C-alpha positions in Angstrom: -63.3 19.9 50.5 -62.0 17.7 47.6 -61.0 19.2 44.4 -63.1 18.8 41.2 -61.3 17.4 38.2 -62.3 19.2 35.0 -61.8 16.9 32.0 -60.5 18.4 28.7 -63.0 18.8 25.9 -63.6 15.7 23.8 -63.3 15.8 20.0 -64.6 13.1 17.7 -62.9 13.0 14.3 -64.9 11.2 11.6 -62.9 10.7 8.4 -62.2 7.6 6.3 -58.6 8.7 5.7 -56.5 7.2 8.5 -53.6 9.7 7.8 -56.0 12.7 8.4 -57.4 11.0 11.5 -54.0 10.4 13.0 -52.8 13.9 12.1 -55.7 15.6 13.8 -55.5 13.3 16.8 -51.9 14.0 17.4 -52.3 17.8 17.0 -55.4 18.2 19.2 -54.0 15.9 21.9 -50.9 18.1 22.0 -53.2 21.0 22.4 -54.7 19.4 25.5 -57.9 17.9 24.1 -59.2 14.3 24.3 -59.7 12.8 20.8 -61.7 9.8 19.6 -61.5 8.5 16.0 -64.1 7.0 13.6 -63.7 5.9 10.0 -67.5 5.9 9.1 -71.0 6.4 10.4 -71.2 3.1 12.2 -68.0 3.8 14.2 -69.2 7.3 14.8 -72.4 6.1 16.4 -70.6 3.5 18.5 -68.3 6.2 19.8 -71.2 8.5 20.6 -72.9 5.7 22.6 -69.8 5.2 24.7 -68.5 8.7 25.2 -69.7 12.3 25.9 -68.5 14.2 22.9 -68.1 18.0 22.9 -67.6 18.5 19.1 -67.4 16.5 15.9 -65.1 17.0 13.0 -67.1 15.3 10.2 -65.8 14.5 6.7 -68.2 15.2 3.9 -67.1 12.4 1.7 -67.4 9.1 3.6 -68.1 5.5 2.4 -71.7 4.4 2.9 -73.6 7.3 4.6 -71.9 10.5 3.6 -71.2 13.4 5.9 -74.4 15.3 5.0 -76.6 12.3 5.8 -74.8 11.8 9.1 -75.0 15.5 10.0 -78.8 15.5 9.3 -79.3 12.5 11.5 -77.1 13.9 14.3 -79.0 17.2 14.3 -82.4 15.5 14.5 -81.4 14.0 17.9 -78.6 16.1 19.3 -77.2 19.6 19.4 -73.6 18.5 19.5 -71.5 21.0 17.5 -70.4 19.8 14.0 -67.6 21.1 11.8 -67.7 19.7 8.3 -64.4 18.8 6.6 -65.0 19.3 2.9 -62.7 17.9 0.2 -64.2 20.1 -2.5 -63.8 23.8 -2.5 -67.4 24.3 -3.6 -69.8 26.9 -2.1 -72.8 24.6 -2.6 -71.2 21.9 -0.5 -70.6 24.3 2.3 -74.1 25.8 2.2 -75.8 22.4 2.1 -73.7 21.3 5.1 -74.7 24.4 7.1 -78.4 23.9 6.0 -78.5 20.4 7.4 -77.1 21.5 10.8 -73.4 21.9 10.7 -72.0 24.8 12.8 -69.0 25.5 10.5 -66.8 24.0 7.8 -63.2 23.7 6.9 -62.0 23.0 3.3 -59.3 20.5 2.6 -56.3 20.8 2.4 -56.5 22.8 5.7 -54.0 24.3 8.1 -54.2 22.7 11.5 -54.1 26.0 13.3 -57.2 27.1 11.3 -59.1 23.9 12.4 -58.0 24.6 16.0 -59.2 28.2 15.8 -62.6 27.2 14.5 -63.0 24.4 17.1 -62.2 27.0 19.9 -64.8 29.5 18.5 -67.6 26.9 18.3 -66.9 25.5 21.7 -66.6 29.0 23.3 -70.0 30.0 21.9 -71.6 27.0 23.6 -70.4 28.0 27.0 -72.9 30.1 29.0 -71.8 33.5 30.1 -70.5 33.3 33.7 -72.8 34.8 36.4 -71.9 35.7 40.0 -74.5 35.6 42.7 -72.7 38.3 44.7 -73.1 40.8 41.9 -76.9 40.1 41.5 -76.5 39.2 37.8 -79.1 40.1 35.2 -80.3 37.0 33.5 -81.5 37.8 29.9 -84.7 36.0 29.1 -86.8 37.0 26.1 -90.4 35.9 25.4 -92.1 36.1 22.0 -94.9 34.2 20.3 -95.1 31.6 23.1 -91.4 30.9 23.0 -88.9 31.6 25.7 -85.2 32.4 24.9 -83.0 31.9 27.9 -79.7 33.4 26.9 -77.5 32.4 29.9 -78.7 28.8 29.7 -78.6 28.9 25.9 -82.1 27.3 25.6 -85.1 28.0 23.5 -88.3 26.6 25.1 -91.7 26.2 23.7 -95.1 26.8 25.4 -95.1 23.4 27.0 -91.6 23.8 28.3 -89.9 21.4 25.9 -86.6 22.5 24.4 -86.2 23.4 20.7 -82.8 22.2 19.8 -80.7 24.8 18.1 -77.1 24.6 16.8 -74.5 27.0 18.1 -74.8 29.1 15.0 -78.6 29.1 15.1 -78.7 30.1 18.7 -76.3 32.9 18.2 -78.2 34.2 15.2 -81.5 34.1 17.1 -80.0 36.0 20.0 -78.7 38.8 17.8 -82.1 39.1 16.0 -84.1 39.1 19.2 -81.9 41.6 20.9 -82.2 43.9 17.9 -86.0 43.3 17.4 -87.5 45.8 15.0 -84.2 46.8 13.5 -83.2 45.8 10.0 -79.9 44.0 10.2 -77.7 43.8 7.1 -76.1 40.5 6.3 -72.6 42.0 6.8 -73.6 43.1 10.3 -75.0 39.6 11.1 -71.8 38.0 9.9 -69.8 40.3 12.2 -72.0 39.7 15.2 -72.4 35.9 14.9 -69.4 34.5 13.2 -66.6 37.0 12.8 -64.8 38.1 9.6 -61.8 36.1 10.6 -63.7 32.9 9.8 -64.3 33.9 6.2 -68.1 34.0 6.5 -70.2 34.7 3.4 -73.7 35.8 2.6 -75.1 32.4 1.8 -74.1 31.2 5.2 -76.4 33.8 6.8 -79.2 32.8 4.5 -78.8 29.1 5.4 -78.9 29.9 9.1 -82.0 32.0 8.7 -83.7 29.3 6.7 -83.0 26.7 9.4 -84.2 28.9 12.2 -87.4 29.6 10.3 -88.1 25.9 10.0 -87.7 25.6 13.8 -89.6 28.6 15.1 -92.0 29.8 12.4 -95.6 28.4 12.1 -95.2 28.5 8.3 -91.6 28.8 7.2 -92.7 29.6 3.7 -94.5 32.7 5.0 -92.3 33.8 7.9 -93.9 36.1 10.4 -91.0 36.3 13.0 -87.9 36.7 10.8 -88.7 38.7 7.8 -86.5 39.4 4.8 -85.8 42.9 3.6 -84.9 42.6 -0.1 -81.4 43.6 -0.9 -80.6 44.4 2.7 -80.9 41.6 5.3 -83.4 40.6 7.9 -85.6 42.0 10.7 -87.1 40.2 13.8 -90.6 41.5 13.8 -92.2 39.7 16.7 -93.3 41.6 19.8 -90.6 40.8 22.4 -90.6 41.2 26.1 -87.6 40.9 28.3 -87.5 39.3 31.8 -84.7 40.2 34.1 -84.2 38.2 37.3 
């Protein structure tokens, strides 16, 4: 039996500053990753057409199409993880980036070890939990309002079987809400369960994730019936949920 070669994860760095591109490239290659570089949106798309990319480090301030426009376009056609590189230490920039589909952000100037830590967390969350046939694993599948949440495969399917694309953060958020259906969850608890205090999460991040989820799963996001707000506390998943184990 021949051995299977497992390729290292592939990072695409999109930044118009060549010094930052080279710095990130050297660092992540030394850490064992494959790295491709792009200076603008056109080069980014060309790279995505040629390679299978596992995660994108995307600068907010780019010539031509900015990072927000590129993130919005990426998210409309792909669930590839995106970490925004923001040059301004502005909460509004971070929240807008998360609202358009980014999984996380890093403010410049940044420490390379922090970028590495965030990349590892996002990539780790995309990997399905391992199962072992010999142990007769329990596959967590939740059904609600015509939707099917397959936790091991990290998929959300509609009634017709088509997949509803969710970012890493959106999927993790939905899993937490569904698994605690009927229970009011404080923002602080949601931050701990989905992102971790070590990543400096903040309340507006949770609100942005919820808003994006509502747009994807609610019939009327302006009058949510699945994910309801509890004023001054947090959120509750109110749909009737059934669990299938196989």
